C-alpha positions in Angstrom: 0.1 0.0 0.1 1.3 3.6 -0.9 2.6 5.9 1.9 0.2 8.6 2.8 0.8 11.8 1.9 -0.7 15.3 1.8 -2.4 16.6 -1.0 -3.9 20.0 -1.2 -6.9 20.2 -3.9 -7.9 23.6 -5.2 -11.4 24.0 -6.0 -12.3 21.2 -3.5 -15.9 21.6 -3.4 -16.5 22.1 -7.6 -17.6 19.4 -10.3 -14.1 17.5 -10.3 -12.7 18.7 -7.0 -14.8 17.2 -4.8 -14.2 13.7 -6.4 -10.5 14.4 -6.2 -10.9 15.0 -2.3 -13.3 11.8 -1.9 -10.7 9.5 -3.8 -7.4 10.7 -2.0 -9.3 10.2 1.3 -10.8 6.8 0.5 -7.1 6.1 -0.5 -5.9 7.1 3.1 -4.2 10.5 2.1 -4.6 13.4 3.7 -6.3 16.3 2.3 -6.2 20.1 2.3 -9.4 21.4 1.0 -8.7 24.6 -0.8 -11.9 26.7 -1.7 -13.5 30.1 -0.3 -16.2 28.4 1.4 -13.4 26.1 3.5 -11.5 30.0 4.7 -9.3 29.4 1.9 -8.8 31.8 -1.3 -6.4 31.3 -4.1 -7.3 34.7 -5.6 -6.4 36.7 -2.5 -4.1 34.2 -1.0 -6.5 34.1 2.4 -5.4 31.1 4.3 -3.3 29.6 1.2 -0.2 29.5 3.2 -1.3 27.7 6.4 -3.3 25.0 4.2 -0.5 24.3 2.1 1.7 23.3 5.3 3.4 19.8 4.6 1.3 19.2 1.1 3.4 17.4 -1.2 1.2 18.0 -4.2 -1.3 20.3 -5.2 -3.9 19.4 -7.7 -5.5 22.7 -9.3 -9.1 21.9 -10.4 -10.3 25.7 -9.7 -12.7 27.4 -11.7 -13.3 31.0 -12.1 -16.7 32.8 -11.8 -16.7 34.1 -15.4 -16.5 32.1 -18.8 -15.3 35.5 -20.3 -11.9 35.4 -21.8 -10.5 38.6 -20.0 -11.9 37.7 -16.7 -11.0 33.9 -16.7 -7.6 34.8 -17.7 -6.9 37.2 -15.2 -8.4 34.5 -12.4 -6.5 31.7 -13.7 -3.0 33.2 -14.0 -3.5 34.6 -10.3 -4.3 31.6 -9.2 -1.5 29.7 -10.6 0.8 32.7 -9.6 -0.5 32.4 -5.8 -0.4 28.7 -6.1 3.4 28.5 -7.5 4.5 31.0 -4.9 2.6 29.8 -2.0 4.0 26.0 -2.8 7.2 27.0 -3.3 7.2 28.4 0.0 5.8 25.4 2.0 8.1 23.0 -0.1 5.4 21.6 -2.6 6.8 19.0 -5.0 4.5 19.2 -8.0 1.1 20.4 -9.2 -1.4 18.8 -11.5 -3.5 20.9 -13.5 -6.9 20.0 -15.1 -7.6 21.6 -18.5 -9.6 20.8 -21.7 -8.6 19.0 -24.8 -8.5 21.6 -27.7 -8.3 24.8 -25.3 -5.2 25.4 -27.7 -7.4 25.5 -31.1 -9.6 28.6 -29.7 -8.5 32.0 -31.0 -10.2 33.6 -27.6 -12.7 33.1 -25.3 -12.4 30.3 -22.2 -10.3 28.4 -23.9 -7.4 30.6 -24.6 -7.9 31.5 -20.9 -7.3 28.0 -20.1 -4.0 28.0 -22.3 -2.9 30.8 -20.2 -3.6 28.9 -17.4 -1.5 26.2 -18.5 1.4 28.1 -19.6 1.7 30.2 -15.9 1.5 26.9 -14.4 4.0 24.7 -16.5 6.5 27.8 -16.7 6.3 28.3 -12.6 9.3 27.1 -10.3 7.4 23.8 -8.9 7.0 21.3 -11.6 3.4 21.1 -13.0 1.6 18.8 -15.0 -1.8 19.8 -17.2 -4.6 16.8 -18.0 -6.4 18.0 -20.6 -10.0 16.4 -20.4 -12.7 15.8 -22.7 -16.2 17.5 -22.1 -17.8 15.9 -18.8 -20.9 14.0 -18.8 -22.8 17.0 -17.3 -21.9 19.4 -20.1 -24.8 17.9 -22.1 -27.5 19.3 -19.3 -25.8 22.4 -19.2 -25.7 23.0 -22.6 -29.5 21.7 -23.1 -30.7 24.8 -20.2 -28.6 27.4 -22.9 -30.4 26.4 -26.1 -33.8 26.2 -24.4 -36.3 27.8 -26.5 -39.6 26.7 -25.7 -40.6 23.3 -27.6 -37.2 22.8 -29.0 -33.6 22.6 -27.4 -31.0 23.6 -29.7 -27.5 22.2 -28.8 -24.3 22.9 -31.2 -22.9 20.9 -33.8 -20.3 18.8 -31.7 -17.9 15.7 -31.9 -17.1 14.9 -28.6 -15.9 11.9 -26.3 -17.5 12.9 -23.0 -16.1 11.9 -20.2 -16.8 11.1 -16.6 -15.8 13.9 -13.8 -14.9 11.2 -11.3 -12.3 9.1 -13.8 -10.8 12.5 -14.5 -10.8 13.0 -10.9 -9.3 9.6 -10.4 -6.3 10.8 -12.8 -5.4 13.7 -11.0 -5.2 11.8 -7.6 -3.1 9.3 -9.6 -0.8 12.1 -10.9 -0.8 13.8 -7.8 0.5 11.3 -5.3 3.1 9.7 -8.4 6.4 11.0 -7.6 7.9 13.2 -10.2 11.0 11.0 -11.1 8.3 8.1 -11.5 6.0 10.5 -13.9 9.6 12.2 -15.8 9.0 9.6 -18.7 5.3 11.2 -19.4 5.3 14.7 -21.4 3.9 17.5 -19.3 0.3 17.7 -21.1 -1.7 14.8 -21.2 -5.2 13.9 -22.0 -8.2 12.0 -21.2 -11.6 11.1 -22.5 -14.3 9.0 -22.8 -14.3 5.3 -24.4 -16.1 6.6 -27.5 -16.8 9.4 -30.0 -20.2 10.8 -29.6 -22.2 13.4 -31.1 -23.2 15.8 -28.7 -27.1 16.1 -30.2 -27.7 12.4 -29.8 -26.6 12.4 -26.3 -29.0 15.5 -25.5 -31.8 13.3 -27.2 -30.9 10.4 -25.0 -31.1 12.7 -21.9 -34.2 14.4 -22.9 -35.6 10.6 -23.5 -34.7 9.9 -19.9 -36.0 13.0 -18.2 -39.6 12.8 -19.9 -38.6 15.9 -21.6 -41.1 16.4 -24.7 -38.7 19.3 -26.0 -37.4 18.5 -29.6 -33.7 18.6 -30.0 -32.2 20.2 -32.6 -28.3 20.7 -33.7 -27.2 24.3 -34.9 -24.0 25.2 -36.6 -22.8 28.4 -37.2 -19.7 28.1 -39.6 -19.1 32.0 -39.0 -18.3 30.9 -35.5 -14.6 30.3 -34.9 -15.8 28.3 -31.6 -18.6 26.0 -33.7 -16.2 25.6 -36.0 -13.7 24.0 -33.2 -16.8 22.1 -32.1 -18.0 20.6 -35.2 -14.3 19.8 -37.0 -13.5 17.2 -34.0 -10.9 19.4 -32.6 -12.5 18.4 -29.3 -11.3 14.9 -29.9 -8.5 13.5 -28.0 -5.0 12.6 -29.8 -3.7 8.9 -30.0 -2.0 8.9 -26.8 -4.9 9.9 -24.5 -6.1 7.5 -21.4 -9.6 6.5 -22.2 -11.9 5.8 -19.3 -15.5 4.9 -19.1 -18.1 5.1 -18.2 -20.0 6.2 -21.4 -22.6 8.6 -21.1 -25.4 6.0 -21.5 -24.1 4.0 -18.7 -23.1 6.9 -16.7 -27.3 8.0 -16.5 -27.8 4.5 -16.1 -25.7 4.6 -12.9 -27.3 7.7 -12.0 -31.0 6.5 -12.2 
């Protein structure tokens, strides 16, 4: 059995972070939960030094309050700087960051902000590794809410390889507890996705049927929108070296039911 370590998790109450906390605790590790609700703020730095005392690694799964590029970039780069600086003072050995597959293919917006986040972490003093993930299963419901228009729900034309947030969390936990020497053979940026390619409109239709939602699901595509072009082109799909992890979206719905 592996030796217990202290791991700090930024964004500990978020969609991925809460799973990371659960997994690390179940494996017998000490977890420092970093979130404003826990009295630790990665932007102001309040409580951060205290939370990192004795921590061997940091998992950065925090998300900002705004999807807008400038605000998101400011959030991520500030958080990266603070985690790197406080982590160095605390003797943290490595940082693991969750990002998005295809983020480097967006000309702006949230994807560009995540690239700035990656670069800020990778250029820091503490060795960092980035795990780019495909869209989470929960993303389907979110896009349906955004596209609801009465009796019709519009979702963007998107090729994706949806992945469970908990599967991503497990890989983040594994990376955080793997020594720098053991991880040195792997590239600084890794990918994780679900087990198979899926079309968003088909997954939205499946979810609507499970919910008993009578709204018609329709696929939209605006070639003039650079983000839409990324969605439709398959640029969000993982590369050949990606980790593929289940369950599928349909199996995930079965488990939730």
